[in-house]
C-alpha positions as CSV (number, residue, x, y, z in Angstrom):
1,M,-9.5,4.4,-13.9
2,G,-7.4,1.5,-14.9
3,T,-7.7,-2.0,-13.5
4,R,-4.4,-1.8,-11.6
5,R,-5.1,1.6,-10.1
6,K,-8.6,0.4,-9.0
7,S,-6.9,-2.6,-7.4
8,R,-4.5,-0.4,-5.5
9,E,-7.4,1.7,-4.3
10,L,-9.3,-1.3,-3.1
11,A,-6.3,-2.8,-1.4
12,M,-5.8,0.5,0.5
13,Q,-9.5,0.5,1.5
14,M,-9.2,-3.0,2.9
15,L,-6.1,-2.0,4.8
16,F,-7.8,1.1,6.1
17,Q,-10.8,-1.0,7.2
18,G,-8.6,-3.5,9.0
19,D,-6.6,-0.7,10.6
20,L,-9.8,0.8,12.2
21,G,-11.2,-2.5,13.5
22,K,-9.7,-5.4,15.4
23,Q,-10.7,-8.2,12.9
24,K,-8.4,-10.7,11.5
25,P,-7.2,-9.9,7.9
26,E,-9.3,-12.7,6.4
27,E,-12.4,-11.4,8.1
28,V,-11.7,-7.9,6.8
29,A,-11.4,-9.2,3.3
30,E,-14.6,-11.3,3.5
31,L,-16.6,-8.3,4.9
32,F,-15.1,-6.0,2.3
33,W,-16.0,-8.1,-0.7
34,E,-19.6,-8.8,0.5
35,S,-21.0,-5.6,-0.9
36,R,-18.8,-5.4,-4.0
37,D,-20.2,-7.4,-6.9
38,D,-19.2,-4.8,-9.5
39,V,-15.5,-5.6,-9.4
40,D,-14.1,-7.8,-12.1
41,D,-11.9,-10.8,-11.3
42,D,-8.6,-9.3,-12.4
43,T,-9.1,-6.1,-10.4
44,R,-10.2,-8.1,-7.3
45,G,-7.3,-10.6,-7.7
46,F,-4.6,-7.9,-7.8
47,A,-6.2,-6.1,-4.9
48,E,-6.3,-9.3,-2.8
49,D,-2.6,-10.0,-3.7
50,I,-1.5,-6.5,-2.5
51,Y,-3.7,-6.9,0.7
52,R,-2.4,-10.3,1.4
53,L,1.2,-9.2,1.0
54,A,0.6,-6.2,3.3
55,T,-1.0,-8.2,6.0
56,T,1.3,-11.3,5.9
57,R,4.4,-9.1,5.8
58,E,3.1,-6.4,8.0
59,D,6.1,-6.3,10.3
60,E,8.5,-6.0,7.4
61,V,6.4,-3.4,5.6
62,D,5.9,-1.3,8.8
63,A,9.6,-1.5,9.6
64,M,10.5,-0.1,6.2
65,I,8.0,2.7,6.5
66,T,9.2,3.6,10.0
67,K,12.8,3.5,8.9
68,H,12.2,5.9,6.0
69,A,9.5,8.2,7.5
70,K,11.9,10.2,9.6
71,N,10.4,11.7,12.7
72,W,7.0,10.0,12.1
73,R,5.7,7.1,14.2
74,M,3.2,4.8,12.4
75,E,0.5,5.5,14.9
76,R,0.8,9.2,14.4
77,M,0.4,9.1,10.7
78,P,-3.0,9.8,9.2
79,V,-4.8,6.5,8.7
80,V,-5.1,7.0,5.0
81,D,-1.4,7.9,4.5
82,R,-0.3,4.9,6.6
83,N,-2.4,2.5,4.5
84,L,-1.4,4.0,1.2
85,L,2.2,3.5,2.3
86,R,1.5,-0.1,3.4
87,A,-0.1,-1.0,0.1
88,A,2.7,0.6,-2.0
89,V,5.5,-1.0,0.0
90,A,3.8,-4.4,-0.1
91,E,3.6,-4.1,-3.8
92,M,7.2,-3.1,-4.1
93,L,8.2,-6.1,-2.1
94,G,5.9,-8.6,-3.7
95,F,6.1,-7.4,-7.3
96,P,9.8,-6.5,-7.8
97,K,9.4,-6.4,-11.6
98,T,7.1,-3.4,-11.4
99,P,9.2,-0.3,-11.3
100,A,9.0,1.6,-8.0
101,A,8.3,4.8,-10.0
102,V,5.1,3.2,-11.4
103,I,4.0,2.1,-7.9
104,I,4.8,5.6,-6.5
105,N,2.9,7.4,-9.3
106,E,-0.1,5.2,-9.0
107,T,-0.1,5.6,-5.2
108,L,0.0,9.3,-5.6
109,E,-3.0,9.2,-8.0
110,V,-5.0,7.2,-5.5
111,A,-3.8,9.6,-2.8
112,K,-5.3,12.5,-4.7
113,R,-8.8,11.0,-4.0
114,Y,-8.3,10.1,-0.3
115,A,-5.4,11.9,1.3
116,A,-5.0,15.5,2.3
117,P,-3.1,17.7,-0.2
118,E,-0.2,18.2,2.2
119,S,0.3,14.4,2.3
120,M,1.5,14.2,-1.3
121,S,5.1,15.3,-0.6
122,F,5.3,13.1,2.5
123,L,4.0,10.0,0.6
124,N,6.3,10.7,-2.4
125,G,9.4,11.2,-0.2
126,V,8.9,8.1,1.9
127,L,8.0,5.9,-1.1
128,D,10.9,7.2,-3.1
129,A,13.4,6.5,-0.3
130,I,12.0,3.0,0.1
131,G,12.1,2.4,-3.6
132,Q,15.7,3.5,-3.8
133,S,16.6,1.3,-0.7
134,L,15.0,-1.7,-2.3
135,M,16.7,-1.1,-5.6
136,L,20.1,-0.9,-3.9
137,E,19.4,-4.0,-1.8
138,R,18.5,-6.0,-5.0
139,L,21.6,-4.8,-6.8
140,N,23.8,-5.8,-3.9
141,K,22.3,-9.3,-4.0
142,K,23.3,-9.8,-7.7
């Protein structure tokens, strides 16, 4: 597994952990990294960047997901799916030079390990709609 994919997986795991508990984001990150001394600095750094973006821009990220996940409320989504979406959308927002297609494909690869098989189409559809929306928004600003 590549460094970036591993980072995306770790970011999703931190978001998942935070979603289940009621700790502050910095407490989640601290607890998360306590038992992980096998992660290199680049992998950890990118995971922390995605996690930080997802938690500091949580309202914006969740609003985008809600807008594009027609007929799905955030609290009704499976926890894994919700946090895969959050990590991917945060990366799309925070790293606009990374093509949305790359982020989507990498998210789907991580999802193969953690999400239910029937989630793949849902994740792909929501992320594709968000990626297109962001691309149009960025083009309109130019």
